[in-house]
mmCIF file of the N, C-alpha and C atoms, coordinates in Angstrom:
data_MODEL
# 
_entry.id   MODEL 
# 
loop_
_atom_site.group_PDB 
_atom_site.id 
_atom_site.type_symbol 
_atom_site.label_atom_id 
_atom_site.label_alt_id 
_atom_site.label_comp_id 
_atom_site.label_asym_id 
_atom_site.label_entity_id 
_atom_site.label_seq_id 
_atom_site.pdbx_PDB_ins_code 
_atom_site.Cartn_x 
_atom_site.Cartn_y 
_atom_site.Cartn_z 
_atom_site.occupancy 
_atom_site.B_iso_or_equiv 
_atom_site.pdbx_formal_charge 
_atom_site.auth_seq_id 
_atom_site.auth_comp_id 
_atom_site.auth_asym_id 
_atom_site.auth_atom_id 
_atom_site.pdbx_PDB_model_num 
ATOM 1   N N  . MET A 1 1  ? 102.267 0.091  18.617 1.00 0.00 ? 1  MET A N  1 
ATOM 2   C CA . MET A 1 1  ? 102.030 -1.134 19.360 1.00 0.00 ? 1  MET A CA 1 
ATOM 3   C C  . MET A 1 1  ? 102.589 -0.956 20.765 1.00 0.00 ? 1  MET A C  1 
ATOM 4   N N  . ASN A 1 2  ? 101.767 -1.174 21.758 1.00 0.00 ? 2  ASN A N  1 
ATOM 5   C CA . ASN A 1 2  ? 102.215 -1.086 23.142 1.00 0.00 ? 2  ASN A CA 1 
ATOM 6   C C  . ASN A 1 2  ? 102.262 -2.474 23.765 1.00 0.00 ? 2  ASN A C  1 
ATOM 7   N N  . ILE A 1 3  ? 103.242 -2.675 24.619 1.00 0.00 ? 3  ILE A N  1 
ATOM 8   C CA . ILE A 1 3  ? 103.364 -3.930 25.338 1.00 0.00 ? 3  ILE A CA 1 
ATOM 9   C C  . ILE A 1 3  ? 103.218 -3.653 26.822 1.00 0.00 ? 3  ILE A C  1 
ATOM 10  N N  . PHE A 1 4  ? 102.822 -4.636 27.557 1.00 0.00 ? 4  PHE A N  1 
ATOM 11  C CA . PHE A 1 4  ? 102.539 -4.527 28.986 1.00 0.00 ? 4  PHE A CA 1 
ATOM 12  C C  . PHE A 1 4  ? 101.487 -3.463 29.297 1.00 0.00 ? 4  PHE A C  1 
ATOM 13  N N  . PRO A 1 5  ? 100.385 -3.427 28.507 1.00 0.00 ? 5  PRO A N  1 
ATOM 14  C CA . PRO A 1 5  ? 99.338  -2.460 28.823 1.00 0.00 ? 5  PRO A CA 1 
ATOM 15  C C  . PRO A 1 5  ? 98.618  -2.848 30.103 1.00 0.00 ? 5  PRO A C  1 
ATOM 16  N N  . GLU A 1 6  ? 97.865  -1.910 30.617 1.00 0.00 ? 6  GLU A N  1 
ATOM 17  C CA . GLU A 1 6  ? 97.114  -2.127 31.846 1.00 0.00 ? 6  GLU A CA 1 
ATOM 18  C C  . GLU A 1 6  ? 95.625  -2.190 31.502 1.00 0.00 ? 6  GLU A C  1 
ATOM 19  N N  . ARG A 1 7  ? 94.925  -3.138 32.104 1.00 0.00 ? 7  ARG A N  1 
ATOM 20  C CA . ARG A 1 7  ? 93.479  -3.239 31.926 1.00 0.00 ? 7  ARG A CA 1 
ATOM 21  C C  . ARG A 1 7  ? 92.835  -2.407 33.024 1.00 0.00 ? 7  ARG A C  1 
ATOM 22  N N  . VAL A 1 8  ? 92.033  -1.439 32.621 1.00 0.00 ? 8  VAL A N  1 
ATOM 23  C CA . VAL A 1 8  ? 91.388  -0.529 33.565 1.00 0.00 ? 8  VAL A CA 1 
ATOM 24  C C  . VAL A 1 8  ? 89.882  -0.726 33.475 1.00 0.00 ? 8  VAL A C  1 
ATOM 25  N N  . VAL A 1 9  ? 89.248  -0.879 34.626 1.00 0.00 ? 9  VAL A N  1 
ATOM 26  C CA . VAL A 1 9  ? 87.791  -1.041 34.685 1.00 0.00 ? 9  VAL A CA 1 
ATOM 27  C C  . VAL A 1 9  ? 87.213  0.187  35.379 1.00 0.00 ? 9  VAL A C  1 
ATOM 28  N N  . ASN A 1 10 ? 86.254  0.842  34.714 1.00 0.00 ? 10 ASN A N  1 
ATOM 29  C CA . ASN A 1 10 ? 85.641  2.023  35.334 1.00 0.00 ? 10 ASN A CA 1 
ATOM 30  C C  . ASN A 1 10 ? 84.513  1.610  36.270 1.00 0.00 ? 10 ASN A C  1 
ATOM 31  N N  . ASP A 1 11 ? 83.869  2.570  36.884 1.00 0.00 ? 11 ASP A N  1 
ATOM 32  C CA . ASP A 1 11 ? 82.815  2.297  37.865 1.00 0.00 ? 11 ASP A CA 1 
ATOM 33  C C  . ASP A 1 11 ? 81.615  1.554  37.273 1.00 0.00 ? 11 ASP A C  1 
ATOM 34  N N  . ASP A 1 12 ? 81.419  1.683  35.951 1.00 0.00 ? 12 ASP A N  1 
ATOM 35  C CA . ASP A 1 12 ? 80.307  1.000  35.286 1.00 0.00 ? 12 ASP A CA 1 
ATOM 36  C C  . ASP A 1 12 ? 80.656  -0.440 34.908 1.00 0.00 ? 12 ASP A C  1 
ATOM 37  N N  . GLY A 1 13 ? 81.881  -0.838 35.163 1.00 0.00 ? 13 GLY A N  1 
ATOM 38  C CA . GLY A 1 13 ? 82.311  -2.184 34.825 1.00 0.00 ? 13 GLY A CA 1 
ATOM 39  C C  . GLY A 1 13 ? 82.868  -2.331 33.426 1.00 0.00 ? 13 GLY A C  1 
ATOM 40  N N  . ASP A 1 14 ? 82.944  -1.211 32.692 1.00 0.00 ? 14 ASP A N  1 
ATOM 41  C CA . ASP A 1 14 ? 83.507  -1.258 31.340 1.00 0.00 ? 14 ASP A CA 1 
ATOM 42  C C  . ASP A 1 14 ? 85.031  -1.307 31.434 1.00 0.00 ? 14 ASP A C  1 
ATOM 43  N N  . ALA A 1 15 ? 85.616  -2.223 30.704 1.00 0.00 ? 15 ALA A N  1 
ATOM 44  C CA . ALA A 1 15 ? 87.066  -2.387 30.729 1.00 0.00 ? 15 ALA A CA 1 
ATOM 45  C C  . ALA A 1 15 ? 87.683  -1.802 29.466 1.00 0.00 ? 15 ALA A C  1 
ATOM 46  N N  . ARG A 1 16 ? 88.891  -1.273 29.619 1.00 0.00 ? 16 ARG A N  1 
ATOM 47  C CA . ARG A 1 16 ? 89.651  -0.806 28.463 1.00 0.00 ? 16 ARG A CA 1 
ATOM 48  C C  . ARG A 1 16 ? 91.124  -1.026 28.757 1.00 0.00 ? 16 ARG A C  1 
ATOM 49  N N  . ILE A 1 17 ? 91.882  -1.023 27.705 1.00 0.00 ? 17 ILE A N  1 
ATOM 50  C CA . ILE A 1 17 ? 93.325  -1.215 27.809 1.00 0.00 ? 17 ILE A CA 1 
ATOM 51  C C  . ILE A 1 17 ? 93.991  0.142  27.615 1.00 0.00 ? 17 ILE A C  1 
ATOM 52  N N  . GLN A 1 18 ? 94.964  0.437  28.456 1.00 0.00 ? 18 GLN A N  1 
ATOM 53  C CA . GLN A 1 18 ? 95.661  1.719  28.316 1.00 0.00 ? 18 GLN A CA 1 
ATOM 54  C C  . GLN A 1 18 ? 97.119  1.565  28.738 1.00 0.00 ? 18 GLN A C  1 
ATOM 55  N N  . GLY A 1 19 ? 97.917  2.512  28.317 1.00 0.00 ? 19 GLY A N  1 
ATOM 56  C CA . GLY A 1 19 ? 99.309  2.594  28.753 1.00 0.00 ? 19 GLY A CA 1 
ATOM 57  C C  . GLY A 1 19 ? 100.195 1.520  28.166 1.00 0.00 ? 19 GLY A C  1 
ATOM 58  N N  . GLY A 1 20 ? 101.236 1.230  28.892 1.00 0.00 ? 20 GLY A N  1 
ATOM 59  C CA . GLY A 1 20 ? 102.226 0.273  28.436 1.00 0.00 ? 20 GLY A CA 1 
ATOM 60  C C  . GLY A 1 20 ? 103.395 0.970  27.776 1.00 0.00 ? 20 GLY A C  1 
ATOM 61  N N  . LEU A 1 21 ? 104.327 0.184  27.341 1.00 0.00 ? 21 LEU A N  1 
ATOM 62  C CA . LEU A 1 21 ? 105.507 0.696  26.649 1.00 0.00 ? 21 LEU A CA 1 
ATOM 63  C C  . LEU A 1 21 ? 105.334 0.512  25.149 1.00 0.00 ? 21 LEU A C  1 
ATOM 64  N N  . THR A 1 22 ? 105.905 1.433  24.380 1.00 0.00 ? 22 THR A N  1 
ATOM 65  C CA . THR A 1 22 ? 105.960 1.189  22.950 1.00 0.00 ? 22 THR A CA 1 
ATOM 66  C C  . THR A 1 22 ? 106.986 0.087  22.721 1.00 0.00 ? 22 THR A C  1 
ATOM 67  N N  . LEU A 1 23 ? 106.887 -0.575 21.600 1.00 0.00 ? 23 LEU A N  1 
ATOM 68  C CA . LEU A 1 23 ? 107.859 -1.609 21.278 1.00 0.00 ? 23 LEU A CA 1 
ATOM 69  C C  . LEU A 1 23 ? 109.264 -0.998 21.188 1.00 0.00 ? 23 LEU A C  1 
ATOM 70  N N  . ARG A 1 24 ? 109.354 0.223  20.685 1.00 0.00 ? 24 ARG A N  1 
ATOM 71  C CA . ARG A 1 24 ? 110.643 0.922  20.606 1.00 0.00 ? 24 ARG A CA 1 
ATOM 72  C C  . ARG A 1 24 ? 111.242 1.120  21.994 1.00 0.00 ? 24 ARG A C  1 
ATOM 73  N N  . ASP A 1 25 ? 110.417 1.562  22.953 1.00 0.00 ? 25 ASP A N  1 
ATOM 74  C CA . ASP A 1 25 ? 110.911 1.747  24.320 1.00 0.00 ? 25 ASP A CA 1 
ATOM 75  C C  . ASP A 1 25 ? 111.347 0.426  24.935 1.00 0.00 ? 25 ASP A C  1 
ATOM 76  N N  . TYR A 1 26 ? 110.600 -0.628 24.673 1.00 0.00 ? 26 TYR A N  1 
ATOM 77  C CA . TYR A 1 26 ? 110.954 -1.942 25.211 1.00 0.00 ? 26 TYR A CA 1 
ATOM 78  C C  . TYR A 1 26 ? 112.288 -2.409 24.637 1.00 0.00 ? 26 TYR A C  1 
ATOM 79  N N  . PHE A 1 27 ? 112.436 -2.308 23.313 1.00 0.00 ? 27 PHE A N  1 
ATOM 80  C CA . PHE A 1 27 ? 113.704 -2.697 22.694 1.00 0.00 ? 27 PHE A CA 1 
ATOM 81  C C  . PHE A 1 27 ? 114.853 -1.872 23.259 1.00 0.00 ? 27 PHE A C  1 
ATOM 82  N N  . ALA A 1 28 ? 114.646 -0.572 23.419 1.00 0.00 ? 28 ALA A N  1 
ATOM 83  C CA . ALA A 1 28 ? 115.707 0.295  23.958 1.00 0.00 ? 28 ALA A CA 1 
ATOM 84  C C  . ALA A 1 28 ? 116.055 -0.105 25.384 1.00 0.00 ? 28 ALA A C  1 
ATOM 85  N N  . SER A 1 29 ? 115.061 -0.435 26.175 1.00 0.00 ? 29 SER A N  1 
ATOM 86  C CA . SER A 1 29 ? 115.345 -0.818 27.566 1.00 0.00 ? 29 SER A CA 1 
ATOM 87  C C  . SER A 1 29 ? 116.162 -2.097 27.616 1.00 0.00 ? 29 SER A C  1 
ATOM 88  N N  . GLN A 1 30 ? 115.858 -3.034 26.727 1.00 0.00 ? 30 GLN A N  1 
ATOM 89  C CA . GLN A 1 30 ? 116.619 -4.278 26.699 1.00 0.00 ? 30 GLN A CA 1 
ATOM 90  C C  . GLN A 1 30 ? 118.042 -4.040 26.192 1.00 0.00 ? 30 GLN A C  1 
ATOM 91  N N  . ALA A 1 31 ? 118.196 -3.182 25.197 1.00 0.00 ? 31 ALA A N  1 
ATOM 92  C CA . ALA A 1 31 ? 119.528 -2.845 24.700 1.00 0.00 ? 31 ALA A CA 1 
ATOM 93  C C  . ALA A 1 31 ? 120.340 -2.143 25.787 1.00 0.00 ? 31 ALA A C  1 
ATOM 94  N N  . LEU A 1 32 ? 119.685 -1.281 26.548 1.00 0.00 ? 32 LEU A N  1 
ATOM 95  C CA . LEU A 1 32 ? 120.367 -0.562 27.613 1.00 0.00 ? 32 LEU A CA 1 
ATOM 96  C C  . LEU A 1 32 ? 120.897 -1.507 28.688 1.00 0.00 ? 32 LEU A C  1 
ATOM 97  N N  . VAL A 1 33 ? 120.157 -2.554 28.979 1.00 0.00 ? 33 VAL A N  1 
ATOM 98  C CA . VAL A 1 33 ? 120.630 -3.546 29.949 1.00 0.00 ? 33 VAL A CA 1 
ATOM 99  C C  . VAL A 1 33 ? 121.967 -4.118 29.489 1.00 0.00 ? 33 VAL A C  1 
ATOM 100 N N  . GLY A 1 34 ? 122.035 -4.487 28.215 1.00 0.00 ? 34 GLY A N  1 
ATOM 101 C CA . GLY A 1 34 ? 123.283 -5.025 27.682 1.00 0.00 ? 34 GLY A CA 1 
ATOM 102 C C  . GLY A 1 34 ? 124.401 -4.004 27.686 1.00 0.00 ? 34 GLY A C  1 
ATOM 103 N N  . LEU A 1 35 ? 124.088 -2.773 27.340 1.00 0.00 ? 35 LEU A N  1 
ATOM 104 C CA . LEU A 1 35 ? 125.106 -1.719 27.337 1.00 0.00 ? 35 LEU A CA 1 
ATOM 105 C C  . LEU A 1 35 ? 125.644 -1.473 28.742 1.00 0.00 ? 35 LEU A C  1 
ATOM 106 N N  . LEU A 1 36 ? 124.753 -1.431 29.712 1.00 0.00 ? 36 LEU A N  1 
ATOM 107 C CA . LEU A 1 36 ? 125.187 -1.212 31.099 1.00 0.00 ? 36 LEU A CA 1 
ATOM 108 C C  . LEU A 1 36 ? 126.048 -2.363 31.602 1.00 0.00 ? 36 LEU A C  1 
ATOM 109 N N  . ALA A 1 37 ? 125.712 -3.568 31.190 1.00 0.00 ? 37 ALA A N  1 
ATOM 110 C CA . ALA A 1 37 ? 126.450 -4.742 31.653 1.00 0.00 ? 37 ALA A CA 1 
ATOM 111 C C  . ALA A 1 37 ? 127.856 -4.802 31.067 1.00 0.00 ? 37 ALA A C  1 
ATOM 112 N N  . THR A 1 38 ? 128.059 -4.190 29.907 1.00 0.00 ? 38 THR A N  1 
ATOM 113 C CA . THR A 1 38 ? 129.353 -4.320 29.241 1.00 0.00 ? 38 THR A CA 1 
ATOM 114 C C  . THR A 1 38 ? 130.154 -3.034 29.124 1.00 0.00 ? 38 THR A C  1 
ATOM 115 N N  . SER A 1 39 ? 129.599 -1.908 29.521 1.00 0.00 ? 39 SER A N  1 
ATOM 116 C CA . SER A 1 39 ? 130.272 -0.623 29.269 1.00 0.00 ? 39 SER A CA 1 
ATOM 117 C C  . SER A 1 39 ? 131.404 -0.313 30.234 1.00 0.00 ? 39 SER A C  1 
ATOM 118 N N  . ARG A 1 40 ? 131.337 -0.834 31.439 1.00 0.00 ? 40 ARG A N  1 
ATOM 119 C CA . ARG A 1 40 ? 132.354 -0.573 32.463 1.00 0.00 ? 40 ARG A CA 1 
ATOM 120 C C  . ARG A 1 40 ? 132.592 0.929  32.674 1.00 0.00 ? 40 ARG A C  1 
ATOM 121 N N  . GLY A 1 41 ? 131.502 1.708  32.598 1.00 0.00 ? 41 GLY A N  1 
ATOM 122 C CA . GLY A 1 41 ? 131.581 3.137  32.878 1.00 0.00 ? 41 GLY A CA 1 
ATOM 123 C C  . GLY A 1 41 ? 132.287 3.956  31.819 1.00 0.00 ? 41 GLY A C  1 
ATOM 124 N N  . MET A 1 42 ? 132.426 3.414  30.614 1.00 0.00 ? 42 MET A N  1 
ATOM 125 C CA . MET A 1 42 ? 133.162 4.109  29.558 1.00 0.00 ? 42 MET A CA 1 
ATOM 126 C C  . MET A 1 42 ? 132.332 5.193  28.881 1.00 0.00 ? 42 MET A C  1 
ATOM 127 N N  . TYR A 1 43 ? 131.028 5.169  29.041 1.00 0.00 ? 43 TYR A N  1 
ATOM 128 C CA . TYR A 1 43 ? 130.158 6.110  28.349 1.00 0.00 ? 43 TYR A CA 1 
ATOM 129 C C  . TYR A 1 43 ? 129.276 6.853  29.334 1.00 0.00 ? 43 TYR A C  1 
ATOM 130 N N  . SER A 1 44 ? 128.840 8.038  28.931 1.00 0.00 ? 44 SER A N  1 
ATOM 131 C CA . SER A 1 44 ? 127.908 8.787  29.772 1.00 0.00 ? 44 SER A CA 1 
ATOM 132 C C  . SER A 1 44 ? 126.519 8.174  29.646 1.00 0.00 ? 44 SER A C  1 
ATOM 133 N N  . ALA A 1 45 ? 125.674 8.499  30.585 1.00 0.00 ? 45 ALA A N  1 
ATOM 134 C CA . ALA A 1 45 ? 124.291 8.000  30.554 1.00 0.00 ? 45 ALA A CA 1 
ATOM 135 C C  . ALA A 1 45 ? 123.595 8.452  29.280 1.00 0.00 ? 45 ALA A C  1 
ATOM 136 N N  . LYS A 1 46 ? 123.846 9.690  28.886 1.00 0.00 ? 46 LYS A N  1 
ATOM 137 C CA . LYS A 1 46 ? 123.216 10.209 27.663 1.00 0.00 ? 46 LYS A CA 1 
ATOM 138 C C  . LYS A 1 46 ? 123.673 9.410  26.448 1.00 0.00 ? 46 LYS A C  1 
ATOM 139 N N  . ASN A 1 47 ? 124.968 9.133  26.355 1.00 0.00 ? 47 ASN A N  1 
ATOM 140 C CA . ASN A 1 47 ? 125.475 8.365  25.218 1.00 0.00 ? 47 ASN A CA 1 
ATOM 141 C C  . ASN A 1 47 ? 124.887 6.961  25.185 1.00 0.00 ? 47 ASN A C  1 
ATOM 142 N N  . MET A 1 48 ? 124.772 6.337  26.356 1.00 0.00 ? 48 MET A N  1 
ATOM 143 C CA . MET A 1 48 ? 124.215 4.988  26.395 1.00 0.00 ? 48 MET A CA 1 
ATOM 144 C C  . MET A 1 48 ? 122.736 4.993  26.017 1.00 0.00 ? 48 MET A C  1 
ATOM 145 N N  . ALA A 1 49 ? 122.002 5.995  26.471 1.00 0.00 ? 49 ALA A N  1 
ATOM 146 C CA . ALA A 1 49 ? 120.578 6.087  26.117 1.00 0.00 ? 49 ALA A CA 1 
ATOM 147 C C  . ALA A 1 49 ? 120.411 6.289  24.614 1.00 0.00 ? 49 ALA A C  1 
ATOM 148 N N  . GLU A 1 50 ? 121.225 7.151  24.036 1.00 0.00 ? 50 GLU A N  1 
ATOM 149 C CA . GLU A 1 50 ? 121.155 7.385  22.596 1.00 0.00 ? 50 GLU A CA 1 
ATOM 150 C C  . GLU A 1 50 ? 121.500 6.112  21.826 1.00 0.00 ? 50 GLU A C  1 
ATOM 151 N N  . GLU A 1 51 ? 122.512 5.390  22.274 1.00 0.00 ? 51 GLU A N  1 
ATOM 152 C CA . GLU A 1 51 ? 122.909 4.140  21.638 1.00 0.00 ? 51 GLU A CA 1 
ATOM 153 C C  . GLU A 1 51 ? 121.797 3.100  21.759 1.00 0.00 ? 51 GLU A C  1 
ATOM 154 N N  . ALA A 1 52 ? 121.155 3.043  22.912 1.00 0.00 ? 52 ALA A N  1 
ATOM 155 C CA . ALA A 1 52 ? 120.075 2.084  23.121 1.00 0.00 ? 52 ALA A CA 1 
ATOM 156 C C  . ALA A 1 52 ? 118.926 2.350  22.149 1.00 0.00 ? 52 ALA A C  1 
ATOM 157 N N  . TYR A 1 53 ? 118.565 3.611  21.955 1.00 0.00 ? 53 TYR A N  1 
ATOM 158 C CA . TYR A 1 53 ? 117.480 3.928  21.020 1.00 0.00 ? 53 TYR A CA 1 
ATOM 159 C C  . TYR A 1 53 ? 117.910 3.705  19.572 1.00 0.00 ? 53 TYR A C  1 
ATOM 160 N N  . GLU A 1 54 ? 119.182 3.910  19.279 1.00 0.00 ? 54 GLU A N  1 
ATOM 161 C CA . GLU A 1 54 ? 119.671 3.605  17.932 1.00 0.00 ? 54 GLU A CA 1 
ATOM 162 C C  . GLU A 1 54 ? 119.549 2.100  17.667 1.00 0.00 ? 54 GLU A C  1 
ATOM 163 N N  . MET A 1 55 ? 119.891 1.295  18.663 1.00 0.00 ? 55 MET A N  1 
ATOM 164 C CA . MET A 1 55 ? 119.735 -0.155 18.526 1.00 0.00 ? 55 MET A CA 1 
ATOM 165 C C  . MET A 1 55 ? 118.265 -0.525 18.383 1.00 0.00 ? 55 MET A C  1 
ATOM 166 N N  . ALA A 1 56 ? 117.414 0.116  19.162 1.00 0.00 ? 56 ALA A N  1 
ATOM 167 C CA . ALA A 1 56 ? 115.972 -0.157 19.083 1.00 0.00 ? 56 ALA A CA 1 
ATOM 168 C C  . ALA A 1 56 ? 115.438 0.152  17.688 1.00 0.00 ? 56 ALA A C  1 
ATOM 169 N N  . ASP A 1 57 ? 115.857 1.274  17.134 1.00 0.00 ? 57 ASP A N  1 
ATOM 170 C CA . ASP A 1 57 ? 115.412 1.638  15.782 1.00 0.00 ? 57 ASP A CA 1 
ATOM 171 C C  . ASP A 1 57 ? 115.883 0.608  14.760 1.00 0.00 ? 57 ASP A C  1 
ATOM 172 N N  . THR A 1 58 ? 117.097 0.113  14.933 1.00 0.00 ? 58 THR A N  1 
ATOM 173 C CA . THR A 1 58 ? 117.617 -0.916 14.034 1.00 0.00 ? 58 THR A CA 1 
ATOM 174 C C  . THR A 1 58 ? 116.814 -2.201 14.168 1.00 0.00 ? 58 THR A C  1 
ATOM 175 N N  . MET A 1 59 ? 116.445 -2.566 15.403 1.00 0.00 ? 59 MET A N  1 
ATOM 176 C CA . MET A 1 59 ? 115.627 -3.765 15.606 1.00 0.00 ? 59 MET A CA 1 
ATOM 177 C C  . MET A 1 59 ? 114.260 -3.612 14.946 1.00 0.00 ? 59 MET A C  1 
ATOM 178 N N  . LEU A 1 60 ? 113.662 -2.430 15.053 1.00 0.00 ? 60 LEU A N  1 
ATOM 179 C CA . LEU A 1 60 ? 112.360 -2.203 14.427 1.00 0.00 ? 60 LEU A CA 1 
ATOM 180 C C  . LEU A 1 60 ? 112.469 -2.296 12.906 1.00 0.00 ? 60 LEU A C  1 
ATOM 181 N N  . GLU A 1 61 ? 113.549 -1.773 12.349 1.00 0.00 ? 61 GLU A N  1 
ATOM 182 C CA . GLU A 1 61 ? 113.758 -1.874 10.899 1.00 0.00 ? 61 GLU A CA 1 
ATOM 183 C C  . GLU A 1 61 ? 113.912 -3.331 10.485 1.00 0.00 ? 61 GLU A C  1 
ATOM 184 N N  . ALA A 1 62 ? 114.641 -4.111 11.276 1.00 0.00 ? 62 ALA A N  1 
ATOM 185 C CA . ALA A 1 62 ? 114.852 -5.527 10.967 1.00 0.00 ? 62 ALA A CA 1 
ATOM 186 C C  . ALA A 1 62 ? 113.531 -6.304 10.995 1.00 0.00 ? 62 ALA A C  1 
ATOM 187 N N  . ARG A 1 63 ? 112.601 -5.910 11.856 1.00 0.00 ? 63 ARG A N  1 
ATOM 188 C CA . ARG A 1 63 ? 111.300 -6.583 11.927 1.00 0.00 ? 63 ARG A CA 1 
ATOM 189 C C  . ARG A 1 63 ? 110.501 -6.420 10.637 1.00 0.00 ? 63 ARG A C  1 
ATOM 190 N N  . GLU A 1 64 ? 110.727 -5.311 9.942  1.00 0.00 ? 64 GLU A N  1 
ATOM 191 C CA . GLU A 1 64 ? 109.955 -5.012 8.738  1.00 0.00 ? 64 GLU A CA 1 
ATOM 192 C C  . GLU A 1 64 ? 110.449 -5.779 7.514  1.00 0.00 ? 64 GLU A C  1 
ATOM 193 N N  . GLN A 1 65 ? 111.594 -6.400 7.615  1.00 0.00 ? 65 GLN A N  1 
ATOM 194 C CA . GLN A 1 65 ? 112.160 -7.122 6.455  1.00 0.00 ? 65 GLN A CA 1 
ATOM 195 C C  . GLN A 1 65 ? 111.567 -8.496 6.326  1.00 0.00 ? 65 GLN A C  1 
# 
């Protein structure tokens, strides 16, 4: 599932939807905002990115329940 896709129209006027973020990427980006706001520089960028995706995976699992 992608969010924020782009509607693309070709020269013939045919429209299609493409791109966007996966729901996992969106959840991770939102988690990262919170981590950055509260971390006070205690973690490396790599650690925060990994934590954000771990949170995203947990959110996706919670959606399935």
